[in-house]
C-alpha positions in Angstrom: 0.0 0.0 0.0 1.4 3.3 -1.0 -1.3 5.5 0.4 -1.5 6.2 4.2 -4.3 4.3 5.9 -6.6 6.4 8.0 -7.7 4.9 11.3 -10.4 7.1 12.7 -10.7 5.4 16.1 -7.1 6.0 17.2 -5.5 9.1 18.8 -1.9 9.3 20.0 -1.3 11.5 23.0 2.3 12.7 23.0 4.6 15.7 23.0 7.5 16.6 20.7 10.5 16.3 23.0 9.6 12.9 24.5 12.0 10.2 23.1 9.5 7.4 23.6 6.9 9.4 21.7 9.3 9.9 18.9 9.9 6.2 18.6 6.1 5.6 18.6 5.5 8.3 16.0 8.2 6.9 13.7 6.7 3.4 13.9 3.3 4.8 13.0 4.8 6.7 10.1 6.9 3.7 8.9 3.7 1.7 8.7 2.1 4.4 6.6 -0.8 4.9 9.0 -2.5 8.2 9.7 -3.3 8.4 13.4 -4.6 11.6 15.0 -1.9 13.2 17.2 -2.8 15.2 20.3 0.2 17.1 21.8 -0.4 17.5 25.5 2.1 20.3 25.9 0.5 22.4 23.1 -3.1 21.8 24.1 -4.1 21.8 27.7 -7.4 20.1 26.9 -5.6 17.1 25.5 -3.6 16.8 28.7 -6.8 17.1 30.8 -8.6 14.5 28.7 -5.6 12.1 29.0 -5.5 12.5 32.8 -9.3 12.5 33.3 -10.2 9.6 31.0 -6.9 7.7 30.7 -6.1 8.0 34.4 -2.6 9.5 34.2 -0.7 12.1 32.1 1.9 9.6 30.9 2.9 9.7 27.2 2.9 8.1 24.7 -0.6 6.9 25.1 -2.9 5.6 22.4 -6.6 6.1 22.8 -8.5 3.3 21.1 -12.2 3.7 20.5 -13.9 0.5 19.6 -16.9 0.2 17.2 -19.1 -0.5 20.2 -18.1 2.8 21.8 -15.7 1.3 24.4 -12.5 3.2 24.9 -9.1 1.7 25.8 -6.1 3.7 26.8 -2.8 1.9 25.8 0.3 3.2 27.5 4.0 2.3 26.8 5.6 2.7 23.4 6.4 -1.0 22.9 2.7 -1.9 23.5 1.5 0.8 21.2 3.9 -0.3 18.5 2.7 -3.9 18.8 -0.9 -2.7 18.5 0.0 -0.6 15.4 1.8 -3.6 13.8 -1.3 -5.8 14.3 -3.6 -3.1 12.9 -1.4 -2.8 9.8 -1.4 -6.5 9.3 -5.2 -6.7 9.6 -5.5 -3.9 7.0 -3.1 -5.6 4.7 -5.0 -9.0 5.0 -8.3 -7.3 4.4 -7.2 -5.6 1.2 
């Protein structure tokens, strides 16, 4: 696939100078996926949402909204990258 895949039910909470966030963003980009990015340092509301709904202001954090409306908050860059790899594999198999 040459065109970036848009996944509308994912949002990455991050900030630019975080090295773990950079690794996670790079992995997303290398997979050619488009994931909404929410910088918690540039937007106070993103930080508030992450803390209020996710439970802590730790980044990177991937907000996963399921088709049934349930929301999961996935912390840790390695876990997020594993999830992204699975998503990409599923998209490739479905194509």
